[in-house]
C-alpha positions, -999 to 999 in steps of 0.1 A, spaced: 0 0 0 28 24 9 46 17 -24 13 24 -43 10 58 -26 46 67 -33 42 56 -69 11 78 -72 30 108 -58 59 103 -82 35 101 -112 17 132 -101 50 151 -96 62 140 -130 30 152 -146 32 186 -129 69 189 -140 60 180 -176 31 205 -177 54 233 -164 81 225 -189 57 223 -218 38 255 -211 36 273 -244 34 308 -229 67 326 -230 73 363 -232 82 378 -266 114 394 -253 139 390 -225 130 414 -198 148 448 -199 145 475 -173 107 472 -174 83 449 -192 49 459 -204 19 437 -215 -9 451 -236 -41 433 -226 -74 435 -244 -92 424 -276 -87 457 -294 -65 487 -290 -94 508 -278 -99 486 -247 -62 480 -242 -50 478 -206 -13 485 -200 4 465 -173 41 472 -166 64 453 -142 100 456 -132 107 419 -129 90 384 -130 74 392 -163 74 355 -173 53 346 -142 28 374 -147 24 363 -183 12 329 -172 -17 346 -154 -28 370 -181 -56 365 -206 -60 383 -240 -25 396 -243 -23 415 -276 12 429 -273 44 432 -253 71 457 -249 103 461 -229 127 490 -223 165 489 -222 188 517 -211 209 507 -241 206 481 -269 225 472 -300 197 474 -325 215 455 -353 223 426 -330 187 426 -316 173 425 -352 195 396 -360 183 377 -329 146 380 -339 152 376 -376 141 412 -381 140 434 -411 134 471 -410 104 480 -434 105 517 -428 117 542 -402 104 575 -389 126 602 -375 111 625 -349 127 654 -330 134 632 -300 135 596 -314 140 573 -343 113 546 -348 119 514 -367 89 494 -380 99 459 -387 90 424 -397 104 397 -374 98 363 -359 75 375 -331 39 365 -321 18 396 -327 12 418 -358 -8 447 -371 -12 462 -406 3 496 -410 5 514 -443 -4 482 -460 25 463 -444 24 437 -417 43 451 -388 52 430 -357 82 448 -342 85 485 -333 118 498 -320 119 534 -306 154 547 -299 157 578 -277 186 594 -260 176 579 -226 169 543 -238 154 519 -263 119 504 -262 110 474 -283 75 461 -288 55 435 -307 35 445 -326 39 482 -318 43 505 -288 9 515 -275 4 548 -257 29 575 -254 66 568 -261 
């Protein structure tokens, strides 16, 4: 009887470990200084949730994530684009930033100017924000 209980506990523990390892939810980016989730079904009802750490754990609890972003104090944009298999489709230069709109191997996308965009990189003097599909709100 004791061996049967021990065997059951081992089987349950193995099943829990297998479930955790096989969870498909993973953040789109490695966490920078902050990590932001855009939650909602449309951009008009989008809720913005920003954390300083443990983004991966929070992501497991969120429903209807429609985008993600993270901010770095500095980032090698060319190396980052290579890591995500990204290609700049067009860029926009503003007085305080340069914005790159890209195609990359990332989970979210929007159509912008007739192109499918799923990576937005905003480079400012004080840091770099990357988002998939685009940065929502002020940047």
